[in-house]
C-alpha positions as CSV (number, residue, x, y, z in Angstrom):
1,M,-21.9,-15.2,6.5
2,L,-18.7,-14.0,5.3
3,F,-20.1,-11.9,2.5
4,L,-22.7,-10.5,5.0
5,I,-19.6,-9.2,6.7
6,S,-17.6,-8.0,4.3
7,L,-20.5,-5.8,2.9
8,L,-21.3,-4.3,5.9
9,L,-17.5,-3.6,6.7
10,Q,-16.7,-2.6,3.3
11,P,-15.6,1.3,2.7
12,N,-17.1,3.5,0.9
13,I,-14.5,3.6,-2.4
14,D,-16.5,6.2,-4.4
15,E,-15.9,9.0,-1.8
16,K,-12.5,7.8,-0.5
17,I,-11.6,8.6,-4.5
18,K,-13.8,11.9,-4.3
19,N,-11.5,13.1,-1.5
20,A,-8.5,12.0,-2.8
21,P,-5.4,14.4,-2.8
22,D,-4.0,12.7,-6.3
23,N,-3.7,9.9,-8.0
24,G,-1.3,7.9,-6.2
25,Y,-3.8,7.8,-3.3
26,M,-6.6,6.6,-6.0
27,I,-3.9,3.8,-7.1
28,G,-3.6,2.8,-3.5
29,V,-7.5,2.7,-2.8
30,W,-8.2,0.7,-5.7
31,I,-4.8,-2.0,-5.0
32,G,-6.2,-2.5,-1.3
33,Y,-10.0,-2.8,-2.8
34,V,-8.8,-5.2,-5.3
35,L,-5.9,-7.0,-3.1
36,P,-7.6,-9.3,-0.5
37,F,-9.7,-10.9,-3.7
38,V,-5.9,-11.9,-5.2
39,V,-4.8,-13.4,-2.3
40,F,-8.1,-15.2,-1.7
41,A,-7.8,-16.1,-5.3
42,G,-3.9,-17.1,-5.0
43,L,-4.8,-19.5,-1.4
44,A,-7.6,-21.0,-3.7
45,W,-5.2,-22.1,-6.4
46,L,-2.5,-23.1,-4.1
47,L,-4.9,-25.7,-2.1
48,Y,-6.4,-27.1,-5.4
49,R,-3.1,-27.8,-6.7
50,K,-1.7,-29.6,-3.5
51,A,-5.4,-31.4,-3.3
52,K,-4.8,-32.2,-7.0
53,K,-0.9,-33.4,-6.3
54,R,-2.2,-35.6,-3.7
55,Q,-5.2,-37.3,-5.3
56,D,-2.8,-37.8,-8.1
57,E,-0.3,-39.6,-6.1
58,L,-2.9,-42.2,-5.1
């Protein structure tokens, strides 16, 4: 369900880049597009490490 919501809310990146005033804006759009995935991957990694550490203590 989250996947469907993300597809519906996904902005049109190509349109934003085409209308970008300069390269700094394009870099900002790219970072804004990639950042949520990086944050979720980092969170998943932290949860994995915590669970593995807890399992090793038993």
